N, C-alpha and C positions, 0 to 999 in steps of 0.2 A: 648727543645732538645739541644740547644747550651750549656746551663748550665750543663746539664747532660753529654754531651760529654767532656767538660773540666774537670768536676769532676771525670769522669771515668779514665782520664789520669793523675789525680793528679796535674793539672795545678793551679797556683795561679796568682793573679794580679801582683806580683812583678817580675816575670820572664816569662811573657806571650810569648815573641818572641821565646825564645829557646824551649819552650814547644810546640808551635804551628808550627813554620816554618820548623822544622826538622822532623816533623811527617806527612808523606803523608797520612797515614790512617786517622789521626785526621782531616786533611784538607778535605779529601774526605767525611768524615762523616758530617762535618760542611756544606760543599757545598750541600750535599743531603738534609740536614735539612733546609737550607735557601731556596733551590729551591722548596721544597715541602710545606713550611710553609709561605713564604713571597711573596709579590707582586714583579714584576720585578724591579720596582723602588727601593724597599728596598734591593733587591739582588745587584743592582748597588752600593748602599751605602756600603753594607757589603763587596763587592769585593774590593772597593777602600780602606776600612779600612785594610783589609788583606794585600793588596799590600803595603801600607805604613808600616805596622808592619814588614813585611818580605822583605823589599826592599834590605837589605844587604845580604840575603841568596841566594845561587845558586838555580836555578829552573831546574827541570827535563825537558827534551825535547826529543821527538821522530822525530823531524823535519828532521833529517839526513836520516831517513828511506825513507821518501817521496822523498827527494832530490836524494838519491842514485838510487832508482828505476826509477825515471823520467829521470835522466841522462843516465842510462844504456839503457832505452827504446829509447831515442833519438839517441844514438850511433848506435843502430840497425835499427831504422825506417827511419831516415832521409837519409842515403845513398840509401835505397831502393826507397824512394820517388824521390831522385835525378835521379836515373836510370830510373824510370818511366817517368819523365819529359824529359830526354834525348831520351828515346825510342819514345815518342810522337813527339818530335821535329824532330828527324831524319827520322822516318818512316811515321808519320801522318802529317808531315809538319806543325806543330803548336800545341798549347795547346788547351785544351777544358775546359769547366767550371768545370768538375769533378776533373780535376787536381788541380785547385786552391782551390776547396772545400776540397780536401785531405790535402793540405798544411794547410789550415785554421783549419781543424779538428786536425791535428797533433799539431799545436801550442796551440789550445784550450785544448788539453789533458794534457798539462804540468802543473804540480802543484807546480812548484818551487816558484812562488810568494806567494802562500798561505802558504807554509812551512816557507818562509823567514819572514813572519810577525807574526808567532806564532802558526800556526796549527801544532799540535804535542806536544804542551805544555798542562799542566793541565788547565782546564777551568777557575778555580778560580785565576790563575796567569796572565790571559790575560786582558788588559784594555778593558772596555766596547766598546769603539769606534772600536778597532781592532777586537774584537769578532764579532761585527756587520758586518764588512767587510769580515771576514772569512766565516760567515754564507751566505753572499751574493755570494761569490765565490763558496762555496760548492753547493749552489742552482744552479748556472749556470753550474757547472761541471756535476751535476746530469742530467741536460737536454742534455748536450753533450754526456754523457754516453748512454742515451736512444737512441739517434740518431745513434751513432756508433755501437750499438748492431746490428742494421739492416744492416748497410753498408757492413760489412765484410761478413755476411751471404749471402747477395744478390750477392756479387762478386763471391762467390763460386758457387752459383746456376747458374749464367750466364756462368761460365766455363763449367758446366754440359751441358748446352744447346749447346755449341760449340763442345763438345767432344762426347757425347753419343747420338746416333741416335735412341735408343730403345724407342718406343712410350710410354711405361709405365713410364719410368723415366722422359721423357719430359713432360708428362701430370702432374705428381706429382710435378715436378720442377716448372711448370707454376702456379700451385695452391699455392705453397709456395711463389713464387715471388709476387703473388697477396695478399697473406695473411700477409706476413711480414711487408710491408709498412703500412697496415691498423692497425695492432697491434702496430707497432712502433709509428704511429701518435697518437693513443689513449693513450698510456702510456706516451708519451712525453707531451701531453696536460694535462693529470692527474698530472704529475710531475710539470709542469709549473704553473698550476692553483690549486695547492693543498690547498692554502688558499686565501681567498678574504677578504680584499685587498691583492694583491701580496706582497706589502711592509712589511706586518706583518710577512712574513716568516723569514726575517732577523732582523726586528725591533720589538723586544719583548715588547716595550713600547706601541705598538698598541694592545689594549686588545679587541676592538670591531671587532672581525674577525670570519669567518666561515671556518672551515677546514675539509677536508676529512681524512680518516684514511690512512695516507701515508705509515704506516707499511704494511697494506694490499696490497697496490700498489707495494711496494718493494718485498714482498714475492711472490705475484702472478706473477710479471714480472720475478723474478728470476727462478721460477719453469718453466714458459713457455719458458724462454731462454734456460734452460737445455734441455727441450723436443725438441726444435727447433734444437739445436746443435746435439743431438743424431740422429734425423731424417735425417738431412743433411749428417751426417757422414755415416749412415747405407745405405742410398738410393742407391748409386752406387757400393756398395761393390762387388756384384756378377759380374757386368760388368767389373770392374777393373781387376779382376782375369782372365776373359775370353777374353777380347779384346786385340788385338795387336795394341798398340797405339804408335805414334811417340815418340822419346826419349825426346824432349823438352816438350811435353805435359805430359809425365810421370813424369818428374822432377817437373813441376808446380803442378801436382796433389799430389805428395808426399809431397811437401812443404805445400800446402794448407791443406792437411789432418793432417799433423803434427801440424801445427799452430792451426787448428780448434779443434783438440783433446785437445791441451793444453788450449785453450780458454774455452772449456767446463769444464775442471778441475778447472780453475780459477773461473768460474762462480759458481761452487759448493762451493769452499772455501769462496768466497765472501758472499754467502748465509749464511754460518755458522756465519760469523762475523756480518751480518746484523741482525740476530736474537738477538744476545747479545747487539748490538748497540741500539736497540729499547728501551731498559730499562736503558740505561746508564745515569748517572748524570755528566759525564765527557766527553762530546761529542768531544772536540778538541783533547783529548788524545786517547780515545777508537776508534775514527773515523779514525785513521791512518790506521788500518788494511783494512777497507773498501776502503779508497782512494788508498792504495797501490795496492790491487787486482783489483780495478776498472781500475787503470792506466795500469796494465798488460793486462787486457782484452781489453782496448781501443787500446793499441799498437798492439795487435794481430789482431784486426779488421782493423787497418790501413794497416798492412802487407797484410792481405787477400785482401784488396781493391786495393793494388798496384801491387801485384805479377802477376796477369793475364796480365797486360800491358807490362810485361818484356818478353813476348813470342818471339818477334823479336830478342832479344839479346841472347837467349839461343841457 
């Protein structure tokens, strides 16, 4: 397939660099050919040869997309977290464990480092050692994503318990509060233990491994997440229109519902890219869309987790 690809483009051995390095479609075709026909060890050799041949040519990158979204998210989220900590310090007379967990989750959600080392570039232009580190960070971020999916939703449900006295809403809320951590734990474990040994997830030289269908995990979690979002948003609608609630509670509810609705939309968009990502041969380039929308959803979860603590300031 390599010979056929070069022949189809009219390449010859005398001017291989100009034929190969300026043609992204040819590089993509060769990458798919190598990934489907060769062992990972041979893929490493092929990647190094391509890197040497095309060393003087510019390389496309989408890293700026990840960096821009992450910085924008930090600009919005970190002031809210700072206000949350100030509120706890002033009115609760100290910090609690969940405050530090929120900070840790916010830091963990940042994808700047991954983008800075090559995520967003074409798979075949990244050195093997860097690619391994990117896969490891992508794996860790996927675990954080699974955890944060639950955090924001539980924060909204806890607000429901404080605001709505209606028995039906409270019963359903308690059911969801019990169900969400269970589902979150199951899918976090499935993500963390998708392959045995775990190192084989990012170290493709380990061939003796057993893996589950991670695409099935991604699809099912995405669908469940959308169902959870819709259920949480619809649950108190009737009461919101009927109840006369205090101004600060109404402000928090409007903010939570706005962010929750947007998070539901981002989850749907992420699902769209997850479907196409499962068949890609250019993971570090095509994965940008998933990482970007995952980051947006993570930041929404962090906001939902922090806003209820701002009630004393409103």
